[in-house]
Steps between C-alpha positions, in 0.01 A plus 500: 500500500535876474821685598491779755660840428740481796635173362567653163674793672706262715626308197594812311680655801692179555637528148539880506557620861501866402178478307202720553190283420147627464230238447133557430238216501300599188191286562519423868534127416866442569551396138535826303769746616671811374859530623756775478862408576772750532860377561855591408541136385331610170792727408606427145214258433222558243133466593479133393804408706356686807177305470685171467696584813173553697341180354811306608467645848143369511631144453271374226179596682372699199217312336450284806456661846527836332251527214560854372760762573501845325867576557676831481872521564736801526815629658454708815472874431822684563500733798496863395 
């Protein structure tokens, strides 16, 4: 069963309440998403650690309910 974008966003925001999450369904099939996550929780973490944090937030759904996720992570941009 495919996973809906709002469910992905809900899980990420549960783990990172300050997160800005942008999700795009790449094929319209609910199986292939691109996701950008910005959160202060990534402070001091390298890219691999950031991705691991997001995958943990998804609770093991990668490869099952969620087939493919092109993930980008970053810290929020500082206000100028």
